[in-house]
C-alpha positions in Angstrom: -10.5 -40.7 9.1 -14.0 -39.7 8.0 -14.8 -36.1 7.1 -18.2 -34.7 7.8 -20.4 -33.7 4.9 -21.5 -30.6 6.8 -19.9 -28.3 9.2 -21.2 -28.3 12.7 -23.9 -25.8 13.5 -22.6 -22.4 14.3 -22.4 -21.5 18.0 -22.7 -18.0 19.5 -19.0 -17.9 20.2 -17.8 -17.4 16.6 -20.5 -14.7 16.2 -19.2 -13.0 19.3 -15.6 -13.2 18.2 -16.5 -11.9 14.7 -18.5 -9.0 16.2 -15.6 -8.2 18.6 -12.9 -8.2 16.0 -15.1 -6.4 13.5 -15.8 -3.7 16.0 -12.1 -3.6 17.0 -11.0 -3.0 13.4 -13.6 -0.3 12.8 -12.9 1.5 16.0 -9.1 1.3 15.4 -9.5 2.7 11.9 -11.7 5.5 13.2 -9.3 6.4 15.9 -6.3 6.2 13.5 -8.0 8.5 11.1 -8.6 11.0 13.9 -4.9 10.9 14.9 -3.7 11.2 11.3 -6.0 14.2 10.8 -3.9 15.9 13.5 -0.7 15.2 11.5 0.7 12.3 13.5 1.1 8.6 13.0 -0.3 6.3 15.7 3.2 5.7 17.1 4.0 9.4 17.1 0.7 10.2 18.8 1.3 7.6 21.5 4.8 9.1 22.2 3.5 12.7 22.2 0.8 11.7 24.7 3.3 9.7 26.9 5.6 12.7 27.0 2.8 15.2 27.5 3.9 18.4 29.1 6.4 16.6 31.3 10.1 17.1 31.7 11.1 14.0 29.6 11.3 10.3 29.9 13.9 7.6 29.2 13.4 5.4 26.1 12.7 2.5 28.4 9.9 4.4 30.2 8.4 5.5 26.9 8.5 1.9 25.6 6.7 0.6 28.7 4.1 3.4 28.5 3.3 3.0 24.8 3.8 -0.8 24.7 6.0 -0.9 21.6 9.2 -2.9 21.0 12.4 -0.9 21.3 13.3 -1.1 17.6 9.9 0.4 16.6 10.2 3.1 19.3 13.7 4.0 18.2 12.6 4.4 14.6 9.6 6.5 15.7 11.7 8.7 17.9 14.2 9.2 15.0 11.4 10.3 12.7 10.0 12.6 15.4 13.4 14.1 15.9 13.7 14.8 12.2 10.3 16.5 12.3 11.5 18.6 15.2 9.0 17.1 17.7 11.5 15.6 20.2 14.9 16.2 21.5 17.4 13.9 23.3 19.7 14.5 26.2 21.9 12.4 28.5 20.4 11.3 31.8 21.4 13.2 34.9 22.1 10.2 37.1 23.1 7.7 34.3 24.9 9.4 31.4 24.3 6.2 29.3 20.6 6.8 29.4 18.9 9.0 26.8 16.1 11.2 28.0 13.6 12.3 25.4 11.5 15.5 25.7 9.1 17.3 23.5 10.3 20.4 21.7 8.1 23.4 21.5 6.8 22.0 18.2 6.1 18.7 20.0 4.3 20.5 22.8 2.2 22.2 20.2 1.4 18.8 18.7 0.4 17.6 22.2 -2.0 20.5 22.6 -3.4 20.1 19.1 -3.9 16.3 19.5 -4.6 15.3 23.0 -7.6 17.2 24.1 -9.5 17.0 20.8 -8.7 13.3 20.6 -10.0 12.6 24.1 -13.1 14.7 23.3 -13.6 12.7 20.1 -13.4 9.4 22.1 -15.7 10.7 24.8 -18.3 11.7 22.2 -17.9 8.3 20.5 -18.7 6.3 23.6 -21.2 8.9 24.9 -24.2 6.9 23.6 -23.4 4.4 26.3 -24.5 5.2 29.9 -21.8 5.2 32.6 -23.1 1.9 33.8 -22.9 0.4 30.2 -19.4 1.8 29.8 -18.3 0.2 33.1 -20.0 -3.1 32.1 -18.3 -3.1 28.7 -14.9 -2.3 30.3 -15.4 -5.3 32.7 -16.5 -7.6 29.9 -13.6 -6.6 27.6 -11.1 -7.2 30.4 -12.7 -10.6 31.1 -12.6 -11.5 27.4 -8.9 -10.4 27.1 -8.0 -12.4 30.2 -9.7 -15.5 28.7 -7.8 -15.2 25.4 -4.5 -14.7 27.3 -5.2 -17.7 29.5 -6.1 -19.9 26.5 -3.0 -18.7 24.6 -0.8 -19.7 27.5 -2.4 -23.1 27.6 -2.2 -23.7 23.9 1.4 -22.4 23.6 2.7 -23.9 26.8 6.1 -25.5 26.9 7.5 -28.0 29.3 8.3 -26.3 32.7 11.9 -25.6 33.3 13.9 -24.2 36.2 14.7 -21.1 34.2 13.2 -17.9 35.4 10.5 -16.4 33.1 11.6 -13.9 30.5 11.0 -10.3 31.1 8.9 -8.4 28.5 10.5 -5.4 27.0 
């Protein structure tokens, strides 16, 4: 097999992907710094926001909302309990379920973190017009769908009669 002396000419696609992932990393780092300035880790922030001012949620519902695997969520909730941010109780209908709620300190963390963070995010994207924001949202969803579709094709396995596995 012969190897080329030169790489093929660059196409716009690698440039687009480089720009996308570079932007993603910078935005993620900026958002994380804002969350950490409020005294929370990213996972803690996501849980505090999911619980909000509500009456509590099951661990399963929190995991679905914050899109974290159960072991990660369990460790996060344990750290949050040790910090006095959450409390656990048995479910009313199903005593095997654990319902997690914010403590008064957790509610304070919610008030300290949520509104300032959303204002920070709004200011950060404020240089885009509403139309540009909608277009960017549409394009990012389309890009994500393309990556997911290609991933399914590249990692496909022979079809079986087995039902698909549930996430979570």
